[in-house]
Backbone bond lengths (Angstrom), bond angles and torsions (degrees), N, CA, C in turn:
res aa  C-N    CA-C-N  psi(-1)  N-CA   C-N-CA  omega(-1)  CA-C   N-CA-C  phi
1 M - - - 1.471 - - 1.517 108.46 -
2 T 1.278 114.42 126.46 1.465 119.40 179.99 1.518 109.97 -69.53
3 G 1.350 115.79 166.09 1.470 120.83 -179.34 1.517 111.86 -62.04
4 R 1.306 116.72 -35.76 1.470 119.92 -178.25 1.512 111.09 -65.24
5 W 1.329 117.49 -45.97 1.466 121.23 -178.96 1.525 110.81 -69.39
6 R 1.376 115.65 -32.31 1.462 118.67 177.52 1.541 110.37 -62.67
7 I 1.339 115.99 -40.07 1.470 120.13 -179.92 1.522 110.39 -66.39
8 I 1.342 116.28 -40.35 1.463 120.09 179.16 1.523 110.57 -63.84
9 A 1.341 117.03 -42.31 1.466 121.15 -179.23 1.523 110.87 -64.03
10 L 1.349 116.12 -42.05 1.460 119.85 179.17 1.532 111.07 -64.71
11 S 1.342 115.86 -37.66 1.463 119.88 179.55 1.524 111.00 -64.94
12 V 1.356 115.44 -42.68 1.466 119.48 178.70 1.514 110.61 -62.80
13 L 1.343 116.03 -42.00 1.465 120.39 179.65 1.531 111.10 -64.03
14 L 1.349 116.13 -41.40 1.462 120.55 -179.62 1.520 111.46 -64.39
15 W 1.328 116.74 -47.69 1.460 120.02 -179.83 1.521 112.06 -65.41
16 G 1.347 115.57 -35.18 1.463 118.59 176.67 1.516 111.41 -64.80
17 S 1.346 116.15 -39.96 1.465 120.16 178.53 1.525 111.23 -65.09
18 L 1.356 115.10 -42.21 1.465 118.88 179.06 1.520 111.37 -62.97
19 A 1.337 115.94 -39.88 1.463 119.86 179.51 1.526 110.84 -64.79
20 A 1.326 116.49 -41.87 1.463 120.30 179.04 1.528 110.55 -64.67
21 Y 1.331 116.10 -40.13 1.470 119.68 178.33 1.534 110.88 -64.55
22 A 1.333 115.00 -40.28 1.476 118.56 179.83 1.513 110.47 -62.64
23 V 1.333 117.52 -40.20 1.462 120.97 179.24 1.523 110.32 -64.81
24 L 1.342 116.24 -44.67 1.463 120.19 179.41 1.531 110.99 -63.19
25 A 1.336 116.05 -41.86 1.474 120.03 -179.79 1.526 110.90 -65.28
26 A 1.340 115.30 -41.02 1.467 119.18 179.56 1.522 110.79 -63.98
27 N 1.340 115.87 -41.79 1.470 119.26 178.76 1.525 110.95 -64.23
28 H 1.348 115.10 -38.57 1.468 119.58 179.73 1.537 110.50 -65.81
29 C 1.354 115.15 -44.95 1.477 118.84 178.89 1.517 111.22 -64.14
30 S 1.354 115.16 -39.90 1.455 118.82 -179.81 1.522 110.44 -64.36
31 R 1.346 116.72 -38.43 1.459 120.73 178.42 1.525 110.57 -66.71
32 R 1.348 116.21 -41.48 1.464 120.07 177.50 1.524 111.16 -64.18
33 E 1.357 115.71 -38.15 1.462 120.19 179.26 1.533 110.32 -63.17
34 R 1.348 115.29 -40.85 1.457 118.82 -179.37 1.522 111.69 -67.83
35 E 1.328 116.51 -29.87 1.456 120.75 -177.71 1.528 112.69 -89.64
36 R 1.346 117.74 -8.09 1.459 120.42 -176.01 1.518 110.51 -64.81
37 V 1.349 115.63 131.84 1.464 121.96 -176.17 1.521 109.56 -102.89
38 C 1.330 116.37 141.24 1.464 121.01 178.90 1.525 109.69 -70.62
39 R 1.329 115.39 124.44 1.469 120.64 -177.22 1.529 112.17 -84.53
40 G 1.335 117.42 -23.62 1.462 119.85 -177.98 1.516 111.12 170.35
41 V 1.326 115.10 179.97 1.466 122.22 -177.36 1.524 108.93 -120.71
42 E 1.313 115.87 129.39 1.460 120.96 173.83 1.525 108.19 -110.69
43 I 1.337 116.60 120.11 1.460 122.16 -175.75 1.520 109.30 -112.30
44 T 1.312 116.17 126.84 1.461 121.92 -179.99 1.532 109.41 -122.57
45 V 1.327 115.90 124.75 1.463 121.19 172.86 1.522 106.23 -100.96
46 T 1.332 116.67 108.68 1.463 120.84 -165.86 1.518 113.62 -66.45
47 D 1.351 118.14 -27.44 1.462 120.48 -177.03 1.531 110.94 -117.25
48 S 1.320 116.53 36.78 1.463 120.87 -175.49 1.526 112.65 -67.48
49 T 1.334 118.01 -23.71 1.467 119.59 179.58 1.525 111.76 -73.77
50 E 1.329 118.29 -20.26 1.465 122.05 -178.63 1.519 112.30 -89.34
51 R 1.326 117.33 -35.06 1.461 121.06 -178.74 1.522 108.79 -157.24
52 G 1.328 116.01 156.95 1.458 119.14 -173.85 1.507 114.60 -123.99
53 F 1.334 117.91 34.99 1.459 120.79 -179.37 1.525 111.83 -73.32
54 V 1.325 117.03 -26.08 1.458 122.05 176.83 1.519 107.79 -125.33
55 T 1.326 117.20 129.23 1.458 122.81 177.62 1.527 108.69 -126.48
56 P 1.354 117.54 162.44 1.468 118.79 175.50 1.526 113.08 -55.03
57 A 1.339 116.72 -37.13 1.475 119.65 179.12 1.524 111.32 -64.10
58 I 1.331 116.61 -39.27 1.466 120.02 178.77 1.528 110.30 -65.12
59 V 1.330 117.23 -41.04 1.468 120.36 179.01 1.523 110.35 -63.74
60 R 1.333 117.01 -41.15 1.472 119.98 177.91 1.524 110.77 -60.95
61 N 1.318 116.52 -42.59 1.466 120.01 178.33 1.521 111.45 -64.28
62 M 1.358 116.54 -36.10 1.468 120.20 175.69 1.533 110.07 -55.93
63 L 1.335 115.10 -47.96 1.463 120.21 -176.47 1.523 111.04 -65.33
64 V 1.337 116.73 -41.09 1.472 120.78 178.90 1.519 110.20 -63.77
65 N 1.338 116.49 -46.53 1.463 120.38 -178.52 1.530 112.07 -64.01
66 D 1.340 116.33 -30.35 1.467 120.22 178.12 1.528 112.22 -85.44
67 G 1.341 117.04 -0.16 1.456 121.02 179.33 1.517 113.90 70.51
68 I 1.330 117.13 26.85 1.472 121.23 -179.04 1.528 108.69 -95.53
69 K 1.337 117.10 106.61 1.461 122.71 178.68 1.530 108.59 -93.98
70 I 1.309 116.21 133.79 1.466 120.17 -175.14 1.522 111.43 -121.07
71 T 1.312 117.51 -59.21 1.463 121.54 -176.19 1.525 110.66 -61.28
72 G 1.355 115.79 132.16 1.460 121.64 179.13 1.509 114.08 92.91
73 R 1.317 117.42 -13.49 1.461 120.60 177.79 1.524 110.11 -87.72
74 K 1.321 116.12 157.11 1.455 119.87 177.24 1.527 109.71 -68.46
75 I 1.334 115.83 139.04 1.466 121.25 -176.85 1.521 111.47 -56.89
76 N 1.333 117.10 -41.35 1.464 119.96 -176.21 1.527 112.35 -72.16
77 E 1.343 116.98 -9.59 1.459 120.36 177.60 1.525 112.34 -91.78
78 L 1.317 116.47 -11.79 1.453 120.10 -178.42 1.526 110.23 -79.83
79 N 1.310 115.92 128.32 1.466 121.73 178.37 1.535 107.45 -92.53
80 T 1.327 116.51 92.16 1.465 120.37 -176.06 1.525 111.79 -63.69
81 L 1.333 117.54 -31.85 1.464 120.38 178.41 1.528 110.35 -66.81
82 Q 1.333 117.36 -40.37 1.461 121.14 177.74 1.527 110.77 -64.16
83 I 1.331 116.60 -42.83 1.465 120.79 179.26 1.524 110.16 -64.46
84 E 1.325 116.25 -41.75 1.467 121.48 179.14 1.520 110.95 -60.41
85 K 1.329 116.52 -45.39 1.466 120.60 -179.92 1.524 111.03 -66.38
86 A 1.338 117.41 -37.82 1.466 120.77 -179.19 1.520 110.86 -63.77
87 V 1.334 117.03 -42.46 1.464 121.02 -179.76 1.525 110.08 -70.80
88 A 1.333 116.71 -43.69 1.466 120.95 -176.17 1.519 112.84 -70.55
89 S 1.337 118.05 -14.09 1.468 120.31 -178.05 1.520 111.94 -76.44
90 R 1.326 118.37 -12.21 1.453 121.02 179.20 1.512 110.35 -76.97
91 G 1.327 116.19 142.30 1.455 121.20 -170.18 1.511 115.64 -56.16
92 Y 1.328 118.14 -43.83 1.459 120.29 -174.97 1.528 113.07 -81.71
93 V 1.332 118.31 -3.38 1.463 121.69 178.27 1.524 108.96 -91.31
94 R 1.335 116.10 118.71 1.471 120.01 177.23 1.514 110.36 -77.59
95 R 1.333 116.89 -46.59 1.460 120.83 177.18 1.525 109.80 -155.53
96 A 1.326 115.90 157.23 1.462 121.88 178.83 1.519 109.67 -135.87
97 R 1.333 115.66 147.69 1.465 121.87 177.52 1.524 108.12 -131.03
98 V 1.336 116.99 128.95 1.459 122.07 -176.17 1.527 109.13 -126.37
99 Y 1.331 116.02 130.99 1.467 120.19 178.57 1.530 109.44 -156.24
100 S 1.330 116.62 159.15 1.468 122.06 178.02 1.513 109.57 -106.94
101 S 1.327 115.90 154.84 1.468 121.44 178.31 1.529 109.63 -116.76
102 L 1.329 116.33 166.05 1.463 121.35 -174.90 1.520 112.63 -65.48
103 D 1.334 116.83 -20.52 1.468 118.95 -179.43 1.531 112.61 -84.59
104 G 1.347 117.25 6.84 1.446 120.24 173.67 1.518 115.39 90.35
105 W 1.335 117.68 13.50 1.468 120.72 179.75 1.521 109.86 -104.40
106 L 1.347 114.64 145.33 1.453 120.28 173.14 1.518 107.34 -98.71
107 H 1.328 116.73 131.31 1.460 122.16 -176.81 1.525 109.66 -111.16
108 I 1.342 115.41 131.15 1.467 121.75 177.17 1.521 107.57 -122.43
109 E 1.331 116.48 117.49 1.463 121.81 177.65 1.525 108.78 -108.63
110 V 1.336 116.06 129.05 1.455 121.68 -174.09 1.529 110.14 -123.26
111 E 1.323 115.97 135.87 1.469 122.43 171.34 1.521 108.46 -115.31
112 Q 1.328 117.38 131.81 1.458 121.86 -176.82 1.532 111.92 -88.16
113 R 1.316 114.77 157.85 1.457 119.52 168.93 1.526 109.38 -73.71
114 R 1.328 115.18 153.66 1.459 120.37 -175.68 1.524 110.23 -111.36
115 P 1.335 118.33 110.37 1.470 120.16 177.16 1.526 111.49 -64.51
116 S 1.337 115.97 139.38 1.462 122.13 175.66 1.516 111.66 -98.00
117 L 1.334 116.20 -32.62 1.463 120.75 -179.90 1.523 109.23 -157.48
118 R 1.330 113.54 162.32 1.468 120.35 178.82 1.523 108.53 -120.94
119 V 1.314 116.53 129.16 1.462 121.79 177.38 1.526 108.64 -102.44
120 Q 1.314 116.04 122.04 1.467 122.80 175.81 1.523 106.28 -132.51
121 S 1.323 116.37 80.71 1.461 120.88 -165.33 1.524 113.07 -97.90
122 E 1.320 114.75 162.18 1.463 121.59 176.29 1.525 111.47 -71.83
123 N 1.327 117.31 -22.81 1.462 120.15 179.85 1.529 112.53 -94.95
124 G 1.335 116.86 23.74 1.461 120.82 165.42 1.510 118.25 97.04
125 Y 1.319 119.23 4.51 1.464 120.18 179.30 1.523 110.78 -88.24
126 G 1.323 115.86 135.84 1.452 121.95 173.43 1.512 108.82 -141.08
127 V 1.334 116.86 85.39 1.466 121.59 -174.23 1.524 110.57 -141.40
128 Y 1.331 114.18 157.14 1.456 121.32 164.70 1.528 107.85 -99.06
129 L 1.321 116.52 142.05 1.459 121.69 170.46 1.518 107.39 -110.68
130 T 1.327 116.61 127.61 1.457 121.39 -173.25 1.522 112.09 -95.64
131 D 1.326 115.57 167.89 1.465 120.25 -177.53 1.521 113.07 -71.19
132 D 1.346 117.93 -11.60 1.463 119.55 176.34 1.528 111.81 -109.68
133 G 1.364 116.50 20.59 1.456 120.12 169.47 1.506 116.94 85.62
134 Y 1.329 117.75 25.53 1.466 120.92 177.89 1.528 110.33 -103.78
135 A 1.332 115.92 145.66 1.463 122.62 169.25 1.522 106.97 -104.06
136 L 1.329 116.42 122.78 1.463 120.96 -175.56 1.521 109.77 -129.75
137 P 1.326 117.32 144.09 1.466 119.93 -177.63 1.526 111.86 -67.27
138 I 1.326 115.87 149.31 1.462 121.41 175.67 1.521 108.93 -69.51
139 Q 1.343 116.20 136.18 1.459 121.59 -179.64 1.523 110.32 -100.95
140 R 1.322 116.15 140.66 1.468 120.27 179.34 1.523 112.24 -70.39
141 Y 1.335 116.56 -30.00 1.458 120.54 -172.07 1.530 114.04 -92.91
142 A 1.324 118.14 -5.02 1.469 119.65 -176.33 1.514 110.34 -148.67
143 S 1.324 115.64 150.02 1.464 122.03 175.62 1.522 107.68 -150.08
144 T 1.313 115.94 170.75 1.452 120.90 178.80 1.523 109.05 -146.39
145 D 1.316 116.48 155.47 1.463 121.89 -174.20 1.524 109.87 -84.25
146 V 1.319 116.26 92.09 1.470 123.23 177.26 1.525 107.81 -134.22
147 P 1.336 118.26 161.32 1.466 119.89 176.72 1.526 111.62 -57.98
148 I 1.331 115.98 140.49 1.464 122.00 177.20 1.530 108.85 -101.21
149 V 1.325 116.07 131.99 1.460 121.81 179.54 1.528 107.95 -107.74
150 T 1.329 115.77 121.76 1.465 121.22 -177.21 1.527 109.93 -122.43
151 G 1.328 115.98 -175.06 1.454 121.04 177.73 1.510 112.65 89.88
152 I 1.329 116.37 -150.22 1.473 122.83 178.90 1.525 107.31 -97.15
153 V 1.319 116.23 92.06 1.466 121.33 -172.98 1.525 109.56 -96.14
154 P 1.338 118.50 114.73 1.472 121.64 -177.23 1.533 112.09 -85.18
155 L 1.316 117.13 87.28 1.463 121.18 -178.82 1.530 110.78 -93.35
156 P 1.340 117.49 147.63 1.476 121.00 -173.87 1.529 113.57 -89.14
157 F 1.330 117.80 33.09 1.466 120.41 176.99 1.528 108.55 -152.16
158 A 1.326 115.50 165.65 1.461 121.14 -177.02 1.522 111.15 -68.46
159 R 1.333 116.91 159.18 1.466 121.44 -176.05 1.527 112.61 -64.80
160 D 1.322 117.68 -28.18 1.469 121.00 -179.20 1.528 112.89 -97.88
161 F 1.334 116.73 11.22 1.472 120.59 -178.36 1.526 111.09 -70.80
162 S 1.341 115.66 142.02 1.460 121.89 174.94 1.520 108.58 -144.20
163 G 1.339 116.95 129.24 1.457 120.04 -179.48 1.512 111.33 140.40
164 P 1.330 117.60 -168.37 1.467 120.97 -179.33 1.520 111.56 -70.83
165 V 1.320 116.62 131.35 1.464 121.83 177.78 1.524 107.66 -88.12
166 P 1.343 119.04 118.14 1.473 120.86 -172.69 1.517 114.66 -51.96
167 C 1.334 118.79 -41.87 1.466 119.94 -175.61 1.529 112.59 -77.35
168 L 1.345 117.59 -3.92 1.466 121.14 179.78 1.518 113.44 -116.96
169 S 1.318 117.51 -23.58 1.464 120.38 -169.89 1.518 114.22 -98.19
170 G 1.342 116.41 19.16 1.460 119.22 175.25 1.512 114.86 88.11
171 Q 1.328 117.88 -0.14 1.459 120.01 176.79 1.523 109.14 -76.24
172 T 1.306 117.06 124.76 1.467 121.39 -174.30 1.520 111.13 -86.46
173 K 1.309 114.27 151.56 1.463 120.85 176.74 1.532 110.00 -87.53
174 S 1.312 114.60 153.89 1.460 118.21 171.72 1.524 108.80 -73.70
175 V 1.320 115.96 163.17 1.458 120.66 -178.52 1.521 110.32 -62.14
176 E 1.352 116.47 -34.84 1.459 120.16 -175.69 1.527 111.97 -73.30
177 K 1.328 117.86 -31.29 1.458 120.70 -173.46 1.523 110.51 -100.15
178 K 1.319 116.92 120.61 1.450 121.89 -179.87 1.525 110.00 -96.11
179 Y 1.328 115.01 162.20 1.459 119.13 177.07 1.524 109.86 -67.64
180 T 1.325 115.01 142.62 1.457 120.36 177.95 1.528 110.17 -81.13
181 K 1.330 114.84 168.86 1.466 120.52 178.41 1.525 110.79 -59.42
182 N 1.335 116.63 -41.05 1.463 120.19 -179.68 1.525 112.00 -68.70
183 E 1.333 117.00 -34.39 1.466 120.14 176.96 1.524 110.65 -66.98
184 F 1.324 116.72 -41.43 1.463 120.10 176.39 1.528 110.71 -62.37
185 F 1.324 116.93 -42.10 1.462 119.91 178.55 1.529 110.03 -59.65
186 L 1.322 116.83 -45.60 1.459 120.23 -178.05 1.525 111.33 -63.88
187 Q 1.329 117.31 -41.96 1.460 120.50 177.81 1.531 110.64 -61.80
188 N 1.328 116.61 -43.41 1.468 120.16 178.14 1.528 111.23 -63.83
189 L 1.328 116.63 -39.20 1.469 120.85 178.22 1.526 110.64 -62.63
190 I 1.320 116.43 -45.46 1.467 120.71 -179.97 1.531 110.72 -63.91
191 N 1.322 117.06 -42.15 1.468 120.44 178.70 1.529 110.99 -63.37
192 F 1.328 116.24 -40.14 1.466 120.52 179.63 1.528 110.71 -64.94
193 V 1.316 117.13 -45.18 1.465 120.78 178.65 1.532 110.44 -64.66
194 G 1.332 116.93 -36.12 1.463 119.80 175.81 1.513 111.93 -62.80
195 F 1.333 116.38 -38.76 1.471 120.54 175.82 1.525 110.48 -62.50
196 L 1.328 117.35 -45.08 1.464 120.84 178.36 1.525 110.66 -59.30
197 E 1.318 116.33 -41.15 1.465 121.24 -177.60 1.524 111.55 -63.03
198 E 1.319 116.94 -33.67 1.467 120.99 -176.34 1.526 112.95 -85.51
199 D 1.324 117.84 -13.13 1.463 121.50 -178.95 1.525 108.94 -104.45
200 S 1.322 117.17 118.22 1.465 120.95 -173.38 1.526 112.44 -61.08
201 F 1.350 117.53 -36.07 1.467 119.33 -178.81 1.520 111.01 -72.77
202 W 1.333 117.17 -53.54 1.458 119.95 -175.56 1.518 111.62 -68.92
203 K 1.312 117.88 -28.41 1.469 120.49 176.70 1.523 110.72 -60.65
204 G 1.327 116.22 -40.98 1.451 120.19 179.71 1.514 113.97 -82.95
205 Q 1.332 116.85 -18.28 1.461 120.68 -173.45 1.532 113.41 -91.14
206 V 1.325 117.75 -42.97 1.466 120.77 -174.77 1.530 109.59 -89.86
207 V 1.325 116.90 117.64 1.460 121.05 -179.13 1.529 112.11 -111.16
208 Q 1.326 117.20 -18.87 1.461 119.66 -177.88 1.524 110.16 -145.36
209 I 1.331 115.02 139.88 1.462 122.51 175.70 1.526 106.52 -119.10
210 N 1.318 116.22 119.32 1.464 120.51 -177.29 1.526 109.66 -112.06
211 V 1.325 116.36 126.95 1.462 121.76 -177.33 1.529 108.66 -100.82
212 L 1.321 116.53 121.40 1.454 121.86 -179.76 1.529 110.79 -82.08
213 A 1.316 115.61 166.10 1.467 120.57 -177.20 1.523 112.50 -61.32
214 N 1.342 117.92 -29.67 1.475 120.79 -179.83 1.524 112.98 -86.03
215 G 1.337 117.44 3.32 1.463 121.48 178.67 1.505 114.70 94.92
216 D 1.335 117.96 -11.51 1.461 120.40 175.91 1.533 110.52 -66.67
217 V 1.328 114.96 156.75 1.457 121.09 -175.92 1.519 110.54 -119.42
218 E 1.318 115.86 133.27 1.460 122.67 173.07 1.524 109.56 -108.42
219 L 1.338 115.66 146.96 1.454 121.74 177.08 1.526 109.04 -115.51
220 V 1.316 115.22 131.87 1.465 120.60 176.84 1.524 107.69 -105.43
221 P 1.355 117.98 116.13 1.463 120.76 -176.04 1.525 112.17 -83.95
222 R 1.322 114.59 159.85 1.460 120.57 175.74 1.526 110.61 -76.36
223 V 1.347 116.22 -36.75 1.464 121.59 -178.23 1.525 108.70 -109.39
224 G 1.317 116.70 132.85 1.461 120.46 179.36 1.509 111.73 94.68
225 A 1.332 115.54 158.50 1.467 121.10 -175.89 1.513 112.71 -97.69
226 C 1.333 119.32 -5.30 1.465 120.91 -172.48 1.528 112.13 -88.92
227 V 1.335 115.33 133.71 1.454 122.26 173.15 1.528 107.87 -85.02
228 I 1.343 116.42 144.67 1.465 121.33 -175.99 1.522 109.50 -111.07
229 L 1.325 117.39 123.38 1.458 121.42 175.00 1.530 108.57 -89.47
230 L 1.315 115.93 105.74 1.466 121.18 178.71 1.518 111.24 -80.06
231 G 1.343 116.67 -29.48 1.458 120.09 -172.50 1.519 109.54 82.67
232 P 1.325 120.14 -148.55 1.466 120.95 173.98 1.536 110.04 -71.08
233 F 1.323 115.83 167.03 1.467 119.80 -178.51 1.533 112.85 -71.23
234 D 1.318 117.53 -15.47 1.467 120.78 -178.38 1.530 110.51 -53.84
235 G 1.332 116.29 130.21 1.463 120.95 175.56 1.513 114.36 65.29
236 Y 1.322 117.83 30.64 1.473 119.61 -175.71 1.525 112.55 -64.37
237 R 1.311 118.21 -29.41 1.470 119.26 179.05 1.536 110.85 -63.94
238 E 1.342 115.47 -47.99 1.464 119.24 179.94 1.533 111.17 -64.20
239 K 1.324 116.67 -37.73 1.462 120.56 179.24 1.533 111.31 -64.18
240 L 1.317 116.63 -42.74 1.467 119.70 -179.78 1.528 111.67 -72.76
241 D 1.343 117.18 -32.73 1.469 119.34 173.51 1.530 110.51 -62.35
242 K 1.339 115.88 -41.33 1.466 121.75 177.77 1.533 110.01 -62.55
243 L 1.332 116.66 -42.28 1.460 120.83 179.10 1.525 110.94 -66.15
244 M 1.324 116.93 -39.50 1.465 120.32 178.51 1.524 110.39 -61.46
245 A 1.321 117.61 -42.23 1.469 120.82 177.51 1.520 110.48 -61.79
246 F 1.334 117.00 -38.58 1.460 120.77 178.21 1.530 110.74 -66.57
247 Y 1.314 116.30 -40.00 1.470 119.80 176.77 1.531 110.35 -56.81
248 R 1.325 115.24 -45.43 1.468 119.60 -174.13 1.532 112.11 -73.34
249 K 1.332 116.27 -37.85 1.465 119.21 -173.75 1.525 112.91 -96.15
250 G 1.325 117.24 -23.30 1.461 119.97 -175.67 1.511 113.13 -109.88
251 L 1.363 116.34 -66.49 1.456 119.82 -174.67 1.522 112.97 -67.11
252 A 1.325 116.98 -23.09 1.464 119.24 178.21 1.527 111.07 -60.79
253 F 1.326 115.80 -28.01 1.470 120.24 -179.73 1.537 112.16 -101.98
254 E 1.327 117.26 -33.04 1.454 120.56 -175.43 1.524 113.40 -91.58
255 G 1.330 117.53 -16.60 1.461 120.96 179.93 1.516 112.71 99.49
256 W 1.332 116.95 148.75 1.458 123.18 -175.32 1.526 112.29 -71.02
257 N 1.309 117.92 -21.27 1.469 120.33 -174.89 1.525 113.72 -103.76
258 K 1.318 117.42 13.29 1.471 120.18 -176.72 1.531 111.36 -68.86
259 Y 1.363 117.63 -37.41 1.454 121.02 -176.26 1.537 110.35 -116.54
260 A 1.330 115.66 151.54 1.464 121.20 178.51 1.527 112.31 -95.98
261 Y 1.347 117.32 -21.78 1.459 120.24 -174.73 1.520 109.58 -146.88
262 L 1.322 116.10 130.78 1.466 122.35 176.47 1.528 108.57 -119.94
263 N 1.325 116.30 121.05 1.455 121.85 -179.73 1.528 108.99 -102.90
264 I 1.348 116.02 111.08 1.467 119.92 178.66 1.531 110.29 -113.85
265 K 1.309 115.51 21.38 1.467 121.38 -175.75 1.518 112.39 -66.23
266 F 1.312 117.39 -35.66 1.467 120.81 -173.04 1.531 111.28 -97.39
267 K 1.301 115.50 147.16 1.454 121.98 -175.60 1.526 111.69 -61.58
268 G 1.328 116.09 132.20 1.462 122.10 174.93 1.503 115.24 72.14
269 Q 1.357 119.23 10.86 1.461 121.01 -175.89 1.527 111.20 -130.10
270 V 1.331 114.91 144.09 1.458 122.36 166.20 1.529 105.16 -126.57
271 V 1.316 116.02 107.53 1.461 121.10 -176.32 1.540 107.80 -98.43
272 C 1.330 115.74 119.76 1.470 121.14 -176.46 1.518 110.16 -102.80
273 S 1.319 116.55 142.00 1.468 120.64 175.93 1.512 109.47 -150.88
274 N 1.326 115.22 162.26 1.461 121.99 -179.51 1.528 110.54 -112.18
């Protein structure tokens, strides 16, 4: 065998050995992966500083109540999709992500739903309405700084309802079925609160929305003693612009506590009373 062919033969033998070693190593790693045991669960609530409706302890209790055992089980036996669905099925959880790491830990990342307003009505409703159209029960252990809606609030669902509200969560109506009066009211309420949220002044000023028996709406401000009669939600932008002009030209000189009631219900008028 010439030197050239000897080199080729040695190269083939070397590459064959490397390939065999790679197969053995892969099988060994795969066997170790199958035998790897979960050391524990790390739960992260990504927006916990903003609201506390979901905590790591609550997620752990969810798993216990659902009979899902994790620690001590083999990693390859854990159904991460099942765990993800179990966590995400809770009302205040917007989404969940579950994955394992090479160090043997299972990681659960949770994002909460964000309440837009809280309803605490005289006709028995006590719910949060979220920015993605869910009605969720008020929790004793957590709250968040959102406008409170009081009075006789005509909501289009039962007092004990929890879940996605069809007229808010993107579910479309059939051509035959029109929105009810209560559904229209709720949509207008959500739009109004969204406007407040986007305006830096009104977001800080309006702390309570009170619904009267005739459907008119009152606003309770953070600053000043006067309650504001908005009337129906129709034309609320123009009404609040009119009120802002009155604040600048009137109350700026007379003081925030001069009047007890401001009526901006009618076009072009701000009616003051004590």
